[in-house]
All heavy atoms as TSV, in Angstrom:
chain	resi	resn	atom	element	x	y	z
A	1	MET	N	N	-7.613	-2.455	2.337
A	1	MET	CA	C	-6.795	-2.859	3.467
A	1	MET	C	C	-7.654	-3.356	4.641
A	1	MET	O	O	-8.718	-2.782	4.950
A	1	MET	CB	C	-6.059	-1.529	3.869
A	1	MET	CG	C	-4.866	-1.825	4.644
A	1	MET	SD	S	-3.933	-0.303	5.042
A	1	MET	CE	C	-2.361	-0.739	4.441
A	2	ARG	N	N	-7.162	-4.422	5.152
A	2	ARG	CA	C	-7.917	-4.921	6.284
A	2	ARG	C	C	-7.911	-3.985	7.482
A	2	ARG	O	O	-6.934	-3.373	7.790
A	2	ARG	CB	C	-7.352	-6.273	6.650
A	2	ARG	CG	C	-7.489	-7.330	5.551
A	2	ARG	CD	C	-7.509	-8.685	6.054
A	2	ARG	NE	N	-7.448	-9.619	4.842
A	2	ARG	CZ	C	-8.467	-10.180	4.416
A	2	ARG	NH1	N	-9.697	-9.957	4.783
A	2	ARG	NH2	N	-8.392	-11.002	3.420
A	3	PRO	N	N	-8.987	-4.023	8.292
A	3	PRO	CA	C	-9.019	-3.003	9.392
A	3	PRO	C	C	-7.982	-3.170	10.434
A	3	PRO	O	O	-7.588	-2.247	11.064
A	3	PRO	CB	C	-10.452	-3.243	10.008
A	3	PRO	CG	C	-10.998	-4.474	9.426
A	3	PRO	CD	C	-10.229	-4.768	8.200
A	4	PHE	N	N	-7.524	-4.434	10.646
A	4	PHE	CA	C	-6.543	-4.585	11.754
A	4	PHE	C	C	-5.114	-4.270	11.239
A	4	PHE	O	O	-4.206	-4.217	12.078
A	4	PHE	CB	C	-6.514	-6.072	12.271
A	4	PHE	CG	C	-6.329	-7.051	11.247
A	4	PHE	CD1	C	-5.053	-7.466	10.988
A	4	PHE	CD2	C	-7.299	-7.730	10.557
A	4	PHE	CE1	C	-4.706	-8.332	9.936
A	4	PHE	CE2	C	-7.002	-8.634	9.634
A	4	PHE	CZ	C	-5.765	-8.960	9.316
A	5	LEU	N	N	-4.910	-3.976	9.988
A	5	LEU	CA	C	-3.588	-3.685	9.546
A	5	LEU	C	C	-3.162	-2.245	9.889
A	5	LEU	O	O	-1.961	-1.955	10.110
A	5	LEU	CB	C	-3.365	-3.973	8.029
A	5	LEU	CG	C	-3.354	-5.368	7.653
A	5	LEU	CD1	C	-3.356	-5.479	6.047
A	5	LEU	CD2	C	-2.214	-6.043	8.200
A	6	ILE	N	N	-4.091	-1.321	9.933
A	6	ILE	CA	C	-3.740	0.075	10.078
A	6	ILE	C	C	-3.190	0.278	11.527
A	6	ILE	O	O	-2.043	0.849	11.580
A	6	ILE	CB	C	-4.927	0.961	9.875
A	6	ILE	CG1	C	-5.332	0.965	8.385
A	6	ILE	CG2	C	-4.739	2.387	10.318
A	6	ILE	CD1	C	-6.683	1.637	8.120
A	7	PRO	N	N	-3.821	-0.214	12.588
A	7	PRO	CA	C	-3.219	-0.078	13.862
A	7	PRO	C	C	-1.858	-0.851	14.045
A	7	PRO	O	O	-1.044	-0.455	14.792
A	7	PRO	CB	C	-4.225	-0.488	14.938
A	7	PRO	CG	C	-5.162	-1.343	14.134
A	7	PRO	CD	C	-5.131	-0.768	12.656
A	8	LEU	N	N	-1.845	-2.074	13.428
A	8	LEU	CA	C	-0.645	-2.881	13.512
A	8	LEU	C	C	0.591	-2.054	12.818
A	8	LEU	O	O	1.748	-2.085	13.408
A	8	LEU	CB	C	-0.859	-4.211	12.816
A	8	LEU	CG	C	0.329	-5.241	12.841
A	8	LEU	CD1	C	0.489	-5.559	14.377
A	8	LEU	CD2	C	-0.016	-6.364	12.029
A	9	ILE	N	N	0.347	-1.570	11.665
A	9	ILE	CA	C	1.373	-0.709	11.001
A	9	ILE	C	C	1.777	0.461	11.843
A	9	ILE	O	O	2.987	0.773	11.997
A	9	ILE	CB	C	1.021	-0.275	9.572
A	9	ILE	CG1	C	0.806	-1.547	8.643
A	9	ILE	CG2	C	1.951	0.644	8.924
A	9	ILE	CD1	C	0.133	-1.225	7.316
A	10	GLY	N	N	0.839	1.163	12.447
A	10	GLY	CA	C	1.159	2.254	13.286
A	10	GLY	C	C	1.948	1.883	14.547
A	10	GLY	O	O	2.941	2.584	14.831
A	11	ALA	N	N	1.590	0.772	15.098
A	11	ALA	CA	C	2.392	0.366	16.320
A	11	ALA	C	C	3.830	-0.123	15.867
A	11	ALA	O	O	4.765	0.191	16.615
A	11	ALA	CB	C	1.678	-0.797	16.944
A	12	ILE	N	N	3.912	-0.653	14.730
A	12	ILE	CA	C	5.264	-1.100	14.236
A	12	ILE	C	C	6.055	0.160	13.961
A	12	ILE	O	O	7.322	0.168	14.308
A	12	ILE	CB	C	5.167	-1.935	12.958
A	12	ILE	CG1	C	4.609	-3.364	13.385
A	12	ILE	CG2	C	6.501	-2.172	12.286
A	12	ILE	CD1	C	4.232	-4.351	12.283
A	13	LEU	N	N	5.538	1.156	13.335
A	13	LEU	CA	C	6.239	2.387	13.077
A	13	LEU	C	C	6.755	3.117	14.437
A	13	LEU	O	O	7.919	3.568	14.481
A	13	LEU	CB	C	5.404	3.393	12.282
A	13	LEU	CG	C	5.212	3.036	10.768
A	13	LEU	CD1	C	4.229	3.993	10.103
A	13	LEU	CD2	C	6.519	3.015	10.076
A	14	LEU	N	N	5.949	3.017	15.358
A	14	LEU	CA	C	6.334	3.567	16.751
A	14	LEU	C	C	7.464	2.826	17.307
A	14	LEU	O	O	8.549	3.320	17.853
A	14	LEU	CB	C	5.193	3.523	17.672
A	14	LEU	CG	C	4.139	4.600	17.567
A	14	LEU	CD1	C	2.920	4.388	18.469
A	14	LEU	CD2	C	4.710	5.989	17.827
A	15	VAL	N	N	7.399	1.472	17.149
A	15	VAL	CA	C	8.467	0.684	17.709
A	15	VAL	C	C	9.795	0.905	16.950
A	15	VAL	O	O	10.912	0.990	17.548
A	15	VAL	CB	C	8.096	-0.859	17.732
A	15	VAL	CG1	C	9.275	-1.757	17.952
A	15	VAL	CG2	C	7.023	-1.135	18.667
A	16	ILE	N	N	9.701	1.038	15.687
A	16	ILE	CA	C	10.916	1.339	14.773
A	16	ILE	C	C	11.477	2.635	15.240
A	16	ILE	O	O	12.740	2.781	15.405
A	16	ILE	CB	C	10.569	1.307	13.374
A	16	ILE	CG1	C	10.218	-0.139	12.876
A	16	ILE	CG2	C	11.635	1.958	12.496
A	16	ILE	CD1	C	9.714	-0.187	11.487
A	17	GLY	N	N	10.614	3.695	15.509
A	17	GLY	CA	C	11.158	4.960	15.915
A	17	GLY	C	C	11.876	4.960	17.184
A	17	GLY	O	O	12.922	5.475	17.406
A	18	VAL	N	N	11.280	4.297	18.162
A	18	VAL	CA	C	11.910	4.180	19.525
A	18	VAL	C	C	13.170	3.322	19.427
A	18	VAL	O	O	14.225	3.791	19.981
A	18	VAL	CB	C	10.975	3.464	20.486
A	18	VAL	CG1	C	11.620	3.212	21.803
A	18	VAL	CG2	C	9.767	4.437	20.737
A	19	THR	N	N	13.256	2.244	18.560
A	19	THR	CA	C	14.419	1.554	18.413
A	19	THR	C	C	15.573	2.322	17.796
A	19	THR	O	O	16.759	2.168	18.190
A	19	THR	CB	C	14.113	0.248	17.586
A	19	THR	OG1	O	13.085	-0.523	18.194
A	19	THR	CG2	C	15.417	-0.621	17.558
A	20	ILE	N	N	15.234	3.116	16.814
A	20	ILE	CA	C	16.303	4.011	16.266
A	20	ILE	C	C	16.847	5.021	17.228
A	20	ILE	O	O	18.057	5.165	17.232
A	20	ILE	CB	C	15.641	4.762	14.956
A	20	ILE	CG1	C	15.340	3.730	13.811
A	20	ILE	CG2	C	16.583	5.752	14.412
A	20	ILE	CD1	C	14.567	4.369	12.738
A	21	VAL	N	N	16.041	5.456	18.050
A	21	VAL	CA	C	16.526	6.510	18.993
A	21	VAL	C	C	17.410	5.802	20.090
A	21	VAL	O	O	18.447	6.226	20.440
A	21	VAL	CB	C	15.341	7.241	19.732
A	21	VAL	CG1	C	15.855	8.031	20.965
A	21	VAL	CG2	C	14.760	8.155	18.794
A	22	LEU	N	N	16.996	4.526	20.490
A	22	LEU	CA	C	17.732	3.854	21.477
A	22	LEU	C	C	19.084	3.414	20.913
A	22	LEU	O	O	20.104	3.309	21.709
A	22	LEU	CB	C	17.025	2.616	21.930
A	22	LEU	CG	C	15.819	2.987	22.793
A	22	LEU	CD1	C	14.978	1.712	23.209
A	22	LEU	CD2	C	16.224	3.684	24.153
A	23	THR	N	N	19.207	3.141	19.670
A	23	THR	CA	C	20.517	2.638	19.078
A	23	THR	C	C	21.418	3.775	18.702
A	23	THR	O	O	22.575	3.639	18.797
A	23	THR	CB	C	20.191	1.670	17.887
A	23	THR	OG1	O	19.443	2.398	16.971
A	23	THR	CG2	C	19.541	0.469	18.266
A	24	ASN	N	N	20.821	4.914	18.123
A	24	ASN	CA	C	21.711	5.910	17.593
A	24	ASN	C	C	20.903	7.183	17.739
A	24	ASN	O	O	19.952	7.460	16.981
A	24	ASN	CB	C	22.070	5.737	16.135
A	24	ASN	CG	C	23.089	6.689	15.716
A	24	ASN	OD1	O	23.426	7.596	16.341
A	24	ASN	ND2	N	23.532	6.453	14.471
A	25	ARG	N	N	21.265	8.099	18.726
A	25	ARG	CA	C	20.549	9.299	18.918
A	25	ARG	C	C	20.809	10.315	17.884
A	25	ARG	O	O	20.066	11.314	17.804
A	25	ARG	CB	C	20.926	9.892	20.300
A	25	ARG	CG	C	20.422	9.096	21.387
A	25	ARG	CD	C	20.660	9.685	22.758
A	25	ARG	NE	N	20.298	8.738	23.795
A	25	ARG	CZ	C	19.812	9.096	24.893
A	25	ARG	NH1	N	19.650	10.329	25.225
A	25	ARG	NH2	N	19.446	8.092	25.756
A	26	ASP	N	N	21.790	10.141	17.025
A	26	ASP	CA	C	21.995	11.096	15.837
A	26	ASP	C	C	20.934	10.982	14.826
A	26	ASP	O	O	20.729	11.953	14.039
A	26	ASP	CB	C	23.336	10.832	15.197
A	26	ASP	CG	C	24.558	11.059	16.187
A	26	ASP	OD1	O	24.346	11.964	17.132
A	26	ASP	OD2	O	25.600	10.452	16.032
A	27	LEU	N	N	20.251	9.942	14.825
A	27	LEU	CA	C	19.146	9.695	13.822
A	27	LEU	C	C	17.809	10.078	14.421
A	27	LEU	O	O	16.713	9.550	14.162
A	27	LEU	CB	C	19.135	8.267	13.291
A	27	LEU	CG	C	20.432	7.854	12.600
A	27	LEU	CD1	C	20.276	6.423	12.187
A	27	LEU	CD2	C	20.575	8.671	11.345
A	28	GLY	N	N	17.706	11.089	15.364
A	28	GLY	CA	C	16.526	11.421	16.090
A	28	GLY	C	C	15.565	11.981	15.059
A	28	GLY	O	O	14.267	11.763	15.321
A	29	VAL	N	N	15.849	12.668	14.037
A	29	VAL	CA	C	14.887	13.210	13.133
A	29	VAL	C	C	14.178	12.117	12.361
A	29	VAL	O	O	12.976	12.173	12.060
A	29	VAL	CB	C	15.546	14.291	12.172
A	29	VAL	CG1	C	14.620	14.737	11.109
A	29	VAL	CG2	C	16.128	15.404	12.928
A	30	VAL	N	N	14.979	11.231	11.962
A	30	VAL	CA	C	14.375	9.985	11.290
A	30	VAL	C	C	13.387	9.225	12.108
A	30	VAL	O	O	12.297	8.861	11.706
A	30	VAL	CB	C	15.503	9.054	10.719
A	30	VAL	CG1	C	14.943	7.773	10.107
A	30	VAL	CG2	C	16.455	9.749	9.773
A	31	ALA	N	N	13.813	9.015	13.370
A	31	ALA	CA	C	12.938	8.389	14.279
A	31	ALA	C	C	11.705	9.185	14.598
A	31	ALA	O	O	10.665	8.615	14.686
A	31	ALA	CB	C	13.672	8.122	15.625
A	32	LEU	N	N	11.805	10.550	14.647
A	32	LEU	CA	C	10.608	11.367	14.795
A	32	LEU	C	C	9.631	11.121	13.691
A	32	LEU	O	O	8.366	11.109	13.914
A	32	LEU	CB	C	11.066	12.792	15.011
A	32	LEU	CG	C	10.004	13.796	15.318
A	32	LEU	CD1	C	9.349	13.565	16.671
A	32	LEU	CD2	C	10.512	15.205	15.248
A	33	VAL	N	N	10.136	11.082	12.491
A	33	VAL	CA	C	9.220	10.858	11.301
A	33	VAL	C	C	8.468	9.555	11.385
A	33	VAL	O	O	7.247	9.568	11.229
A	33	VAL	CB	C	10.033	10.856	9.965
A	33	VAL	CG1	C	9.191	10.403	8.760
A	33	VAL	CG2	C	10.611	12.306	9.752
A	34	PHE	N	N	9.167	8.496	11.854
A	34	PHE	CA	C	8.542	7.133	11.953
A	34	PHE	C	C	7.471	7.243	13.140
A	34	PHE	O	O	6.376	6.742	13.065
A	34	PHE	CB	C	9.524	6.068	12.372
A	34	PHE	CG	C	10.147	5.512	11.119
A	34	PHE	CD1	C	11.586	5.767	10.896
A	34	PHE	CD2	C	9.559	4.600	10.301
A	34	PHE	CE1	C	12.241	5.280	9.814
A	34	PHE	CE2	C	10.190	4.139	9.249
A	34	PHE	CZ	C	11.578	4.413	8.931
A	35	GLU	N	N	7.805	7.895	14.246
A	35	GLU	CA	C	6.927	8.051	15.228
A	35	GLU	C	C	5.651	8.897	14.953
A	35	GLU	O	O	4.559	8.518	15.389
A	35	GLU	CB	C	7.619	8.629	16.540
A	35	GLU	CG	C	8.594	7.613	17.078
A	35	GLU	CD	C	9.476	8.186	18.187
A	35	GLU	OE1	O	9.273	9.330	18.600
A	35	GLU	OE2	O	10.332	7.458	18.711
A	36	ILE	N	N	5.852	9.938	14.274
A	36	ILE	CA	C	4.753	10.785	13.857
A	36	ILE	C	C	3.791	9.966	12.902
A	36	ILE	O	O	2.563	10.043	12.968
A	36	ILE	CB	C	5.191	12.119	13.209
A	36	ILE	CG1	C	5.818	12.982	14.245
A	36	ILE	CG2	C	4.029	12.798	12.448
A	36	ILE	CD1	C	6.481	14.264	13.767
A	37	ALA	N	N	4.458	9.302	11.933
A	37	ALA	CA	C	3.589	8.446	11.058
A	37	ALA	C	C	2.766	7.400	11.798
A	37	ALA	O	O	1.594	7.146	11.545
A	37	ALA	CB	C	4.464	7.841	10.068
A	38	GLY	N	N	3.433	6.817	12.774
A	38	GLY	CA	C	2.713	5.800	13.624
A	38	GLY	C	C	1.586	6.331	14.409
A	38	GLY	O	O	0.471	5.808	14.461
A	39	VAL	N	N	1.767	7.513	14.997
A	39	VAL	CA	C	0.699	8.194	15.791
A	39	VAL	C	C	-0.407	8.577	14.824
A	39	VAL	O	O	-1.510	8.481	15.195
A	39	VAL	CB	C	1.327	9.344	16.622
A	39	VAL	CG1	C	0.203	10.185	17.165
A	39	VAL	CG2	C	2.277	8.853	17.735
A	40	ALA	N	N	-0.043	9.133	13.758
A	40	ALA	CA	C	-1.089	9.512	12.719
A	40	ALA	C	C	-1.924	8.312	12.352
A	40	ALA	O	O	-3.245	8.524	12.185
A	40	ALA	CB	C	-0.482	10.238	11.538
A	41	LEU	N	N	-1.295	7.183	11.997
A	41	LEU	CA	C	-2.102	6.029	11.663
A	41	LEU	C	C	-2.999	5.530	12.676
A	41	LEU	O	O	-4.148	5.162	12.509
A	41	LEU	CB	C	-1.165	4.878	11.227
A	41	LEU	CG	C	-0.668	4.974	9.711
A	41	LEU	CD1	C	0.300	3.824	9.458
A	41	LEU	CD2	C	-1.787	4.844	8.806
A	42	LEU	N	N	-2.371	5.506	13.967
A	42	LEU	CA	C	-3.330	4.965	15.137
A	42	LEU	C	C	-4.428	5.989	15.383
A	42	LEU	O	O	-5.540	5.631	15.652
A	42	LEU	CB	C	-2.405	4.893	16.342
A	42	LEU	CG	C	-1.360	3.699	16.327
A	42	LEU	CD1	C	-0.548	3.766	17.590
A	42	LEU	CD2	C	-2.164	2.443	16.343
A	43	GLY	N	N	-4.117	7.363	15.267
A	43	GLY	CA	C	-5.203	8.301	15.384
A	43	GLY	C	C	-6.312	8.177	14.335
A	43	GLY	O	O	-7.446	8.277	14.617
A	44	PHE	N	N	-5.861	8.011	13.122
A	44	PHE	CA	C	-6.835	7.847	12.044
A	44	PHE	C	C	-7.670	6.603	12.275
A	44	PHE	O	O	-8.937	6.666	12.154
A	44	PHE	CB	C	-5.995	7.636	10.748
A	44	PHE	CG	C	-6.936	7.160	9.642
A	44	PHE	CD1	C	-7.721	8.075	8.985
A	44	PHE	CD2	C	-6.843	5.853	9.144
A	44	PHE	CE1	C	-8.619	7.561	7.889
A	44	PHE	CE2	C	-7.627	5.333	8.085
A	44	PHE	CZ	C	-8.516	6.252	7.469
A	45	TYR	N	N	-7.092	5.508	12.745
A	45	TYR	CA	C	-7.920	4.279	13.038
A	45	TYR	C	C	-8.869	4.559	14.178
A	45	TYR	O	O	-10.097	4.138	14.068
A	45	TYR	CB	C	-6.960	3.114	13.378
A	45	TYR	CG	C	-7.680	1.896	13.685
A	45	TYR	CD1	C	-8.235	1.083	12.803
A	45	TYR	CD2	C	-7.757	1.491	15.035
A	45	TYR	CE1	C	-8.974	-0.033	13.055
A	45	TYR	CE2	C	-8.450	0.214	15.252
A	45	TYR	CZ	C	-9.104	-0.433	14.344
A	45	TYR	OH	O	-9.735	-1.605	14.652
A	46	MET	N	N	-8.493	5.271	15.235
A	46	MET	CA	C	-9.375	5.432	16.390
A	46	MET	C	C	-10.539	6.394	15.964
A	46	MET	O	O	-11.599	6.082	16.371
A	46	MET	CB	C	-8.572	6.119	17.475
A	46	MET	CG	C	-7.652	5.140	18.152
A	46	MET	SD	S	-6.556	5.894	19.450
A	46	MET	CE	C	-7.736	6.605	20.521
A	47	VAL	N	N	-10.207	7.412	15.222
A	47	VAL	CA	C	-11.368	8.324	14.800
A	47	VAL	C	C	-12.350	7.541	13.825
A	47	VAL	O	O	-13.514	7.673	14.009
A	47	VAL	CB	C	-10.741	9.556	14.009
A	47	VAL	CG1	C	-11.820	10.383	13.279
A	47	VAL	CG2	C	-10.070	10.422	15.046
A	48	LYS	N	N	-11.772	6.829	12.929
A	48	LYS	CA	C	-12.572	5.967	11.997
A	48	LYS	C	C	-13.454	4.958	12.860
A	48	LYS	O	O	-14.624	4.806	12.513
A	48	LYS	CB	C	-11.686	5.177	11.047
A	48	LYS	CG	C	-12.508	4.542	9.923
A	48	LYS	CD	C	-11.577	3.746	9.012
A	48	LYS	CE	C	-11.617	2.410	9.510
A	48	LYS	NZ	N	-10.990	1.340	8.687
A	49	GLU	N	N	-12.989	4.396	13.875
A	49	GLU	CA	C	-13.766	3.472	14.655
A	49	GLU	C	C	-14.804	4.191	15.599
A	49	GLU	O	O	-15.855	3.652	15.893
A	49	GLU	CB	C	-12.895	2.636	15.603
A	49	GLU	CG	C	-12.034	1.654	14.891
A	49	GLU	CD	C	-12.901	0.620	14.101
A	49	GLU	OE1	O	-13.807	0.051	14.793
A	49	GLU	OE2	O	-12.724	0.379	12.951
A	50	MET	N	N	-14.567	5.403	15.970
A	50	MET	CA	C	-15.477	6.096	16.723
A	50	MET	C	C	-16.693	6.761	15.983
A	50	MET	O	O	-17.708	6.958	16.563
A	50	MET	CB	C	-14.739	7.205	17.513
A	50	MET	CG	C	-14.022	6.674	18.753
A	50	MET	SD	S	-13.463	7.896	19.875
A	50	MET	CE	C	-11.965	8.456	19.051
A	51	LEU	N	N	-16.448	7.106	14.711
A	51	LEU	CA	C	-17.453	7.700	13.910
A	51	LEU	C	C	-18.572	6.655	13.650
A	51	LEU	O	O	-18.318	5.535	13.511
A	51	LEU	CB	C	-17.011	8.234	12.630
A	51	LEU	CG	C	-15.992	9.484	12.819
A	51	LEU	CD1	C	-15.439	9.882	11.351
A	51	LEU	CD2	C	-16.685	10.602	13.357
A	52	PRO	N	N	-19.813	7.219	13.576
A	52	PRO	CA	C	-20.896	6.157	13.182
A	52	PRO	C	C	-20.718	5.709	11.815
A	52	PRO	O	O	-20.141	6.346	10.896
A	52	PRO	CB	C	-22.141	7.082	13.337
A	52	PRO	CG	C	-21.766	8.454	13.265
A	52	PRO	CD	C	-20.353	8.532	13.729
A	53	GLY	N	N	-21.238	4.468	11.589
A	53	GLY	CA	C	-20.992	3.749	10.322
A	53	GLY	C	C	-21.823	4.541	9.173
A	53	GLY	O	O	-22.860	4.953	9.524
A	54	ARG	N	N	-21.322	4.532	8.045
A	54	ARG	CA	C	-21.913	5.077	6.907
A	54	ARG	C	C	-22.153	4.057	5.869
A	54	ARG	O	O	-21.600	3.931	4.817
A	54	ARG	CB	C	-21.068	6.139	6.282
A	54	ARG	CG	C	-20.894	7.363	7.204
A	54	ARG	CD	C	-20.111	8.436	6.458
A	54	ARG	NE	N	-19.820	9.493	7.351
A	54	ARG	CZ	C	-19.052	10.488	6.976
A	54	ARG	NH1	N	-18.461	10.556	5.942
A	54	ARG	NH2	N	-18.870	11.476	7.905
A	55	SER	N	N	-23.003	3.038	6.247
A	55	SER	CA	C	-23.243	1.933	5.358
A	55	SER	C	C	-24.383	2.230	4.337
A	55	SER	O	O	-25.157	3.190	4.595
A	55	SER	CB	C	-23.702	0.652	6.184
A	55	SER	OG	O	-24.879	0.907	6.902
A	56	ASN	N	N	-24.426	1.470	3.360
A	56	ASN	CA	C	-25.323	1.735	2.263
A	56	ASN	C	C	-26.678	0.996	2.548
A	56	ASN	O	O	-27.485	0.952	1.615
A	56	ASN	CB	C	-24.792	1.266	0.875
A	56	ASN	CG	C	-23.678	2.186	0.536
A	56	ASN	OD1	O	-23.638	3.313	0.842
A	56	ASN	ND2	N	-22.774	1.568	-0.276
A	57	ARG	N	N	-26.904	0.440	3.705
A	57	ARG	CA	C	-28.113	-0.213	4.022
A	57	ARG	C	C	-29.254	0.695	4.122
A	57	ARG	O	O	-29.098	1.939	4.597
A	57	ARG	CB	C	-27.938	-1.114	5.316
A	57	ARG	CG	C	-26.983	-2.234	5.142
A	57	ARG	CD	C	-27.015	-3.082	6.323
A	57	ARG	NE	N	-26.196	-2.414	7.261
A	57	ARG	CZ	C	-26.141	-2.700	8.600
A	57	ARG	NH1	N	-26.852	-3.761	9.085
A	57	ARG	NH2	N	-25.325	-2.039	9.377
A	58	ARG	N	N	-30.443	0.313	3.794
A	58	ARG	CA	C	-31.578	1.157	4.031
A	58	ARG	C	C	-32.006	1.177	5.462
A	58	ARG	O	O	-31.840	0.156	6.184
A	58	ARG	CB	C	-32.801	0.648	3.209
A	58	ARG	CG	C	-32.549	0.824	1.680
A	58	ARG	CD	C	-33.744	0.315	0.865
A	58	ARG	NE	N	-33.533	0.465	-0.477
A	58	ARG	CZ	C	-34.225	0.036	-1.370
A	58	ARG	NH1	N	-35.431	-0.670	-1.035
A	58	ARG	NH2	N	-33.965	0.231	-2.730
A	59	PRO	N	N	-32.509	2.373	5.949
A	59	PRO	CA	C	-33.007	2.349	7.409
A	59	PRO	C	C	-34.143	1.347	7.596
A	59	PRO	O	O	-34.946	1.117	6.766
A	59	PRO	CB	C	-33.317	3.765	7.557
A	59	PRO	CG	C	-33.524	4.401	6.295
A	59	PRO	CD	C	-32.715	3.532	5.303
A	60	LYS	N	N	-34.256	0.866	8.780
A	60	LYS	CA	C	-35.303	-0.047	9.228
A	60	LYS	C	C	-36.651	0.798	9.324
A	60	LYS	O	O	-36.550	1.903	9.815
A	60	LYS	CB	C	-34.963	-0.737	10.580
A	60	LYS	CG	C	-33.822	-1.696	10.462
A	60	LYS	CD	C	-33.570	-2.334	11.796
A	60	LYS	CE	C	-32.416	-3.316	11.663
A	60	LYS	NZ	N	-32.175	-3.921	12.901
A	61	ARG	N	N	-37.668	0.126	8.878
A	61	ARG	CA	C	-38.978	0.804	9.038
A	61	ARG	C	C	-39.724	0.382	10.270
A	61	ARG	O	O	-39.767	-0.585	10.820
A	61	ARG	CB	C	-39.839	0.423	7.783
A	61	ARG	CG	C	-39.227	0.944	6.607
A	61	ARG	CD	C	-40.151	0.693	5.398
A	61	ARG	NE	N	-39.569	1.257	4.204
A	61	ARG	CZ	C	-40.170	1.873	3.375
A	61	ARG	NH1	N	-41.479	2.015	3.406
A	61	ARG	NH2	N	-39.616	2.250	2.243
């Protein structure tokens, strides 16, 4: 998966969740699931970007 797709999918899930709540408040639980999934994806991406890289390159001498 390309690195820019993860935050894009997370943001889209958040927008879908907010749109569901704005159109029909009876579907709040469904919207909450979308929003939690979006926040989880964005959080995963942020943590992945902050951690030091684990590349297979040899260290410089």
